[in-house]
C-alpha positions, 0 to 999 in steps of 0.5 A, spaced: 311 717 446 315 713 451 309 714 456 304 712 451 308 706 449 308 703 456 301 705 458 299 701 452 303 695 455 300 696 462 293 697 458 293 690 454 297 686 460 291 689 465 286 687 460 289 680 460 289 679 467 282 681 468 280 676 464 284 671 467 281 674 474 274 673 471 275 665 470 277 665 478 272 664 484 273 668 490 278 672 486 275 679 489 277 677 496 284 676 495 286 679 488 282 686 491 287 690 487 286 687 480 282 693 478 281 696 471 282 703 473 286 707 468 292 709 473 292 702 476 299 699 474 298 691 473 306 690 475 304 692 482 298 687 483 298 682 488 302 676 485 304 679 479 312 681 477 314 685 471 321 685 467 325 691 469 326 694 462 320 692 458 315 692 464 312 685 461 309 680 466 314 675 467 311 672 473 305 670 476 305 667 483 298 666 486 299 660 491 295 658 497 289 664 496 283 659 496 282 660 489 277 656 485 275 656 478 278 654 472 285 657 468 283 661 463 285 660 456 287 668 456 294 665 459 296 664 452 297 671 451 302 673 456 307 671 452 313 674 456 311 669 462 317 666 465 314 663 472 307 661 473 305 658 480 298 657 482 299 651 487 295 649 493 289 652 491 282 649 489 282 650 481 279 645 477 278 643 469 283 642 464 289 645 463 288 649 457 292 648 450 294 655 450 299 655 455 303 652 450 303 659 447 307 662 453 314 660 450 318 663 455 315 659 461 321 656 465 317 654 471 309 651 471 307 649 478 300 647 478 300 642 484 295 641 489 289 643 485 284 639 482 285 639 475 283 633 470 284 631 463 290 630 459 297 633 460 296 638 454 301 636 448 302 643 447 307 644 453 312 640 449 313 647 445 316 650 451 323 650 450 325 654 455 321 650 461 325 648 466 320 645 472 314 642 470 310 640 477 303 638 476 303 633 482 297 632 487 291 633 481 286 628 478 290 628 471 289 622 467 291 619 460 299 617 458 305 621 460 306 625 453 312 622 450 313 629 447 316 632 454 322 629 452 323 634 447 324 639 452 331 641 452 332 644 459 327 640 463 330 639 470 324 637 474 318 633 472 313 632 478 307 628 476 306 624 482 299 623 485 295 623 479 291 618 475 296 617 469 296 611 465 300 607 460 308 606 460 313 611 462 316 614 455 322 611 454 324 617 450 324 621 457 330 617 459 335 620 454 334 627 457 341 630 459 339 635 464 333 632 468 334 632 475 328 630 478 323 625 476 317 624 481 311 619 478 309 616 485 301 614 486 299 614 479 296 608 475 303 607 470 304 600 467 309 596 463 317 594 465 322 598 468 327 600 462 334 599 462 335 606 459 333 609 466 340 609 467 341 614 461 339 619 466 346 621 468 344 628 471 338 625 475 338 624 483 331 623 484 327 617 481 320 615 484 315 611 481 312 608 488 305 606 488 304 604 481 303 598 477 310 597 474 312 589 473 317 585 471 324 585 474 329 590 476 334 592 470 340 588 471 344 594 469 341 598 475 348 599 478 350 604 472 345 609 475 351 612 479 348 619 479 341 617 483 341 619 490 334 617 492 331 611 488 324 609 490 321 603 486 316 601 492 309 598 492 309 596 485 309 589 482 316 588 481 319 580 480 325 577 480 331 577 484 335 584 487 341 585 482 347 584 484 350 590 481 345 594 485 351 595 490 354 600 486 349 605 487 351 611 491 344 612 493 342 615 500 335 612 500 333 605 497 326 603 497 324 596 494 318 595 499 311 592 497 313 588 491 314 581 489 322 580 489 325 573 491 331 570 493 336 573 498 339 580 500 345 581 496 351 581 500 354 587 496 348 592 499 353 592 505 358 596 501 353 602 500 356 606 505 352 612 503 345 609 505 341 612 510 335 608 509 334 601 506 327 598 505 326 591 503 320 590 507 314 586 504 317 582 499 318 574 498 326 575 500 329 569 504 335 566 506 339 570 512 340 577 514 347 578 511 352 580 517 356 585 512 350 590 513 353 591 520 358 596 515 352 600 514 354 605 520 351 611 517 344 608 516 339 610 520 333 606 518 333 598 516 326 595 514 326 588 513 320 586 515 314 582 512 319 577 508 321 570 509 328 571 512 331 565 516 337 564 521 339 569 527 340 576 527 347 578 526 351 581 532 354 585 527 348 589 526 350 592 533 355 596 529 350 600 526 351 606 531 346 611 527 340 606 527 334 609 529 329 604 526 330 596 526 324 593 523 325 585 522 318 583 524 314 578 520 319 573 518 322 566 520 328 568 524 330 564 530 335 564 535 336 569 541 336 576 540 343 579 540 345 583 546 349 587 541 343 591 540 344 594 546 350 598 543 345 602 538 344 608 542 340 612 537 335 606 536 328 609 537 324 603 534 325 596 535 320 591 532 322 583 532 315 581 533 312 575 529 318 571 529 321 565 532 326 568 537 327 564 544 331 565 550 331 571 554 330 578 553 337 581 553 338 586 559 343 590 554 337 593 550 336 598 556 342 601 554 338 604 548 336 610 552 333 613 546 328 607 545 321 609 544 318 603 541 319 595 543 315 590 540 317 582 541 310 580 540 309 573 538 315 569 539 318 564 544 322 568 549 322 566 556 325 568 562 323 574 566 321 581 564 327 585 565 326 590 571 332 594 567 327 596 562 325 602 567 332 605 565 328 607 558 325 613 560 323 615 553 319 608 552 312 609 550 310 602 547 312 596 550 309 589 547 312 583 550 305 579 549 304 572 546 311 569 549 313 565 555 315 570 560 314 567 567 315 570 574 312 576 577 311 583 573 317 587 575 315 593 580 320 597 576 315 597 570 311 602 574 317 607 573 317 608 565 313 614 566 312 616 559 309 609 557 302 609 554 302 602 552 303 596 556 301 589 553 304 583 557 298 578 555 299 571 553 305 569 557 305 565 564 306 571 569 304 570 576 304 573 582 300 580 584 299 586 579 304 591 581 301 597 584 306 601 581 303 601 575 297 606 577 303 611 577 303 611 569 299 617 568 300 617 561 298 610 560 292 609 554 292 601 554 294 596 559 293 589 557 295 583 562 290 578 559 291 570 559 296 570 564 296 566 571 296 573 575 293 572 582 291 577 588 286 583 587 286 589 582 290 595 585 286 600 587 291 605 585 289 603 578 284 609 579 289 614 578 290 612 571 287 618 568 289 617 561 287 610 560 283 608 554 283 600 554 284 595 560 284 588 559 285 584 565 281 578 563 283 570 563 287 570 570 286 568 577 284 575 580 280 575 586 277 580 591 272 585 589 272 590 583 275 597 586 270 603 586 276 607 584 276 605 577 270 610 577 274 615 576 277 613 570 273 618 565 277 616 559 276 609 560 272 606 553 273 598 554 274 594 561 275 587 560 275 583 567 272 576 564 274 569 566 277 571 573 275 569 580 272 576 582 267 577 587 262 582 591 258 587 587 259 591 581 261 598 584 256 603 582 262 608 581 263 605 574 257 609 572 261 615 572 266 612 567 262 616 561 266 613 556 265 606 557 263 602 551 265 595 552 264 592 559 265 584 560 265 582 567 263 575 565 265 568 568 266 571 575 263 570 582 259 577 582 253 578 586 248 583 587 244 587 583 247 591 577 247 598 579 241 602 576 245 607 571 244 609 564 252 606 563 250 599 565 244 599 561 248 599 555 250 592 557 246 585 558 246 578 559 246 576 552 251 571 550 253 575 544 254 582 548 257 577 554 257 583 559 255 579 565 254 572 563 256 566 568 255 570 574 249 566 577 248 571 583 247 577 579 240 580 578 237 586 575 239 590 569 235 592 563 234 585 560 233 581 567 227 582 572 229 586 578 231 582 584 226 580 589 226 584 595 223 580 601 220 584 607 221 581 614 215 585 617 208 586 614 207 593 611 203 595 617 209 595 621 215 600 620 222 598 621 227 602 624 231 602 618 225 605 615 224 610 620 232 612 620 231 613 612 225 618 613 228 622 618 234 623 613 230 624 608 226 630 612 233 633 614 235 633 607 229 636 604 229 641 610 237 643 608 234 644 600 229 649 602 234 653 607 239 653 601 234 655 596 232 661 601 239 663 601 240 663 593 233 667 593 236 672 597 243 672 594 245 678 589 244 675 582 251 677 580 254 673 585 250 667 583 253 668 576 260 668 578 259 662 582 257 659 575 263 661 572 268 659 577 266 654 582 262 650 578 266 649 572 273 646 574 279 648 569 279 644 563 284 644 557 281 645 550 286 642 545 287 645 538 293 642 536 295 634 535 301 635 539 297 636 545 292 631 544 292 626 550 293 631 555 289 634 560 289 640 565 291 636 570 297 633 566 300 640 565 299 642 572 303 636 574 308 637 569 310 644 571 308 643 578 302 648 578 306 653 574 312 653 579 317 659 578 322 655 576 318 654 569 318 661 568 321 664 562 319 671 562 314 676 564 310 682 560 305 687 561 299 682 561 302 675 562 307 671 564 310 665 560 312 658 562 316 653 559 312 646 559 315 639 555 309 635 554 309 627 554 311 627 547 317 631 548 314 637 544 315 644 548 310 649 549 310 656 552 304 657 557 302 664 557 298 666 563 294 672 563 294 677 569 287 679 568 280 675 570 275 672 565 274 676 559 267 680 559 265 675 553 268 669 555 264 665 549 266 671 544 273 670 546 273 662 546 270 663 539 276 668 537 281 663 540 278 657 536 279 661 530 286 663 531 287 655 533 286 654 525 290 659 522 297 656 520 303 660 517 310 658 517 311 665 520 305 665 525 306 662 532 301 656 533 296 656 538 296 649 541 290 650 546 287 654 552 284 654 558 279 659 561 277 659 568 277 662 575 284 658 576 287 662 571 287 664 563 292 660 560 294 660 552 298 654 550 303 656 544 309 653 540 315 654 544 320 658 541 327 656 543 331 663 541 326 667 544 324 674 541 327 679 537 327 684 543 332 679 547 337 678 541 337 686 540 337 689 547 338 683 552 343 683 557 347 678 554 348 679 546 348 672 544 347 672 537 351 676 531 346 679 526 349 681 520 345 684 514 342 678 511 340 675 517 336 682 519 333 682 512 330 675 513 327 677 520 324 683 517 321 679 511 319 673 516 315 678 520 312 682 514 310 675 511 306 673 517 303 680 518 301 680 510 298 673 511 293 676 517 291 682 513 290 679 506 289 672 507 285 671 513 277 672 512 275 676 516 282 680 516 286 680 523 289 686 526 295 684 530 294 690 535 301 689 538 306 689 533 313 689 537 320 686 537 318 682 543 312 679 539 317 677 534 319 670 536 325 665 533 325 658 533 331 653 533 333 655 526 332 662 527 326 662 523 321 668 525 314 667 528 309 672 530 306 671 536 300 674 540 296 676 534 288 677 534 288 676 542 290 683 544 283 686 544 280 681 548 286 681 553 285 689 554 277 689 554 277 684 560 281 689 564 277 695 562 270 696 561 272 703 557 271 702 549 276 707 548 282 703 551 288 704 547 291 697 545 299 696 544 305 698 547 308 705 548 313 707 542 310 702 537 302 705 537 300 708 531 299 716 533 293 716 529 290 710 532 291 713 539 288 720 537 282 717 534 281 710 537 280 707 530 284 701 528 285 698 522 291 694 518 295 701 517 296 701 525 300 694 524 304 697 518 306 703 523 308 699 528 312 694 523 315 701 521 318 702 528 320 695 528 324 696 522 328 702 525 329 698 531 332 692 527 337 697 523 339 701 529 339 696 535 336 702 539 329 701 543 323 704 540 323 708 546 327 709 553 328 715 558 332 719 553 329 718 546 323 716 542 326 712 536 322 714 531 323 722 532 331 720 533 331 717 526 327 723 523 332 728 526 338 724 523 334 724 516 333 731 517 341 733 518 343 728 512 347 724 517 342 717 516 348 712 516 350 714 523 344 711 526 345 704 523 348 699 527 355 697 526 354 690 525 350 692 519 355 697 516 360 691 517 356 686 513 352 690 508 356 691 501 351 696 499 349 702 503 344 704 498 340 698 501 340 700 508 338 707 506 332 704 502 330 699 508 330 706 512 326 709 507 321 703 507 321 704 515 319 711 515 314 710 509 310 705 514 311 710 520 307 716 516 303 720 520 297 719 515 294 711 515 293 712 507 300 714 506 302 708 509 304 702 504 300 695 505 304 689 508 303 686 501 307 692 498 312 691 504 313 684 503 315 686 495 320 691 497 324 687 502 324 682 497 328 686 492 333 688 498 335 681 498 342 679 495 342 675 489 343 667 490 350 668 487 352 673 492 357 669 497 354 670 504 357 670 511 356 663 515 358 666 522 353 665 527 346 660 527 342 666 525 346 668 519 346 661 517 339 660 517 339 667 513 343 664 508 339 658 507 333 663 506 336 668 502 337 664 496 329 662 495 327 669 497 332 672 493 329 669 487 322 671 488 324 678 489 329 678 483 324 681 478 322 687 483 329 690 484 326 697 482 320 696 486 322 700 492 324 707 488 317 706 483 313 704 489 316 710 494 315 715 488 308 713 486 306 713 493 309 720 495 308 724 488 303 728 491 305 728 498 312 731 498 309 738 501 303 735 504 306 736 511 310 740 516 310 735 521 316 731 523 313 725 520 311 729 514 312 728 507 318 734 506 322 729 510 322 724 505 325 730 500 331 731 504 332 723 505 331 722 498 337 727 497 341 724 502 340 717 498 342 721 491 348 723 494 350 716 496 
């Protein structure tokens, strides 16, 4: 009877879930195991969690599966459902009222979809509900006031919808609400003083709505708040004095209509990390007491009507990284005390009325990345000490009264991408050293009194996008070297005294869309090139106006050519021209004859190599604005000192990009793959695969000079390094190893079950499991093993993988599928548990473990660190059992990676268990255990049930060392404790 009762539960549950599946699009691809067969247990279906005792469905997690369609009303029949997570899909339609029938629901997360319509009032019936997350949809209508009737509601996130009306006052009477997110809606009304009744609330965000009226006078009573964001509304009045009693870390009031002065009491808010009062109508001076905010990292006061000077006391804000005071009416000199801000990253003082010199002390701010003092009355010379700011990328000193020469030292700020010194009184020549700034994108020196010529070294500005040298007294000719600037989009040289002809080399600037050479002394014919035909003498386009001796071009008649001799007489120059022409023609015939007699293979190779210089294909924003030459320059042509490792198929180099991002460059040993186009298509596909446990492919370069792949750099190396490296740098406790196993499994699960088409890794091993600075796991080299191997052999039966990890069935049949990856992952699990290599001169790890299982001495093989830190030996044995399941001889008997992830989740300790905090890896594991353990808590019985179901019919199927009978013996070991 018990079996029939459970069977009926499975049957009813399965019917409901299949009805839910019918309302979803793309479900067959991702919910492939949701099938109606009688023997299919819904509790093992993807995303489904069941109660251990009643076997009723209590959790449904279908996040990030690319699902579309609508939510079926059938959800209301899942009476025991506690967790519903459908976030980050493309679901639409209305949220069904039937959801209110799931009276046991604790969490609803439907965020990042396209649901529309009202929030169902039936949700108010869910008295157990703790978390309601509906953000980033298209919901309309008011916020139901009945949500206040939910006694256990802790998180209410309705941000980024189209909700209207006022915030229900009754919501403010909740004693348990901790998080209220309402940003980016169309809410109206005033802020109620009752908002401070939320004594448990720490996050209050109503940013970007239409809230009006003043900030409540009792705002200081909201003492539990840590984040208070009222920005971009229509709030009026003054900032209440008692706001200083708040203990918030973030106070954002920007983009309102607040008036009056900045209250001095804000200087007593010692917990402030971010203070943003920008874009209001505040007036008066900046309180000097703000200098007491020694933990504040961001101070935004821009876009107000502040007057007076910058208080020197701001130099005491030693944690300050962003200081924006621009667009006010501030006066006086820039205080040299700002040079004490060693962590300052961005300094914006533009559009004020500052006078005096720019302080040299600012060069002490070694972290400075951005300086903008545009639109002031600063004078004196440009400080050469700015060269000490090695991290500076943006320098804007325009629209001031700086005089003297441009310091040669500015050419030493190697990371600079923007330099704007326009509209000053600068004199002298333009320094040639500026041509050394290889990362420079924008150079603006217009409206000064610069003299001399344009440096030919500017032809080395390989990244330049816009160059404006107009309205100076520059003379000489336009350097032909500017024709080397392939990325140049705008060249503005008007209103100078340039002479000579327009160099035809400018026709090589294929990106050029704006050219202004007007009002100079240029002469001769405009070069005949499609580039120059884009521009004309028209006064509206104004490219050549004011150069009286220029002729030709698309809108002018060709220049007159006067012949000194009659047509019957042939000059010496004509004879020379004909001779040269005849010789060139002869050379062409000779060249063609050579090519005709060349083998076709040689010609093809030439086309692929010598005629195609190396180039960089960028697949990630962090590598934008980088070229192949940039990479070679940074790494000194992949010099040995940048080498961090060698493998069987490649060498790996470390490269720090111009933006400070570190990347790993994998240089493949082999030459071109057989099918370059196919390989490039695969790489482009891999570049779009994003998952927290997969290493991102940033770009690639395929050429005869070398095949390079660019990946995110992992600071803590590989799992192999940590387990078997010469120096044991990291202690790995049990929890840390579980988290590493889980991360690698989730990466493989994504490749096998979430990618279309599915991706087989082909070379799963510990050296391809990398760890970042937080010891988070990232799987590398997925999807490229086939192309790498096929490039070095023409044999179709070439076995891909690494000895010790290769699936024996694949090695025997050459048939590869996802289960081959599962086998390799099983070996990695054994490696992680035992800290033994997969294969060495003495033993094969898989066979070695099986021999100990056979002898009932399985715990002897476990690494001592695992024994010392795991409080449940049975969990160790279960993980070994899972590893051996993955390494079963026959692929059909192995679990899927989805199954593997579920099993590992069950082994994580519950969040209440205190974990070790020693070591960086273990600290990272502790941070991950709580969330992962919550996800796995509902599946605690999964391992035993899964193993039993998988091997119920296989326990006597094989007599080999990897056969089922070993699992009988292994089961006996576990049962004996």
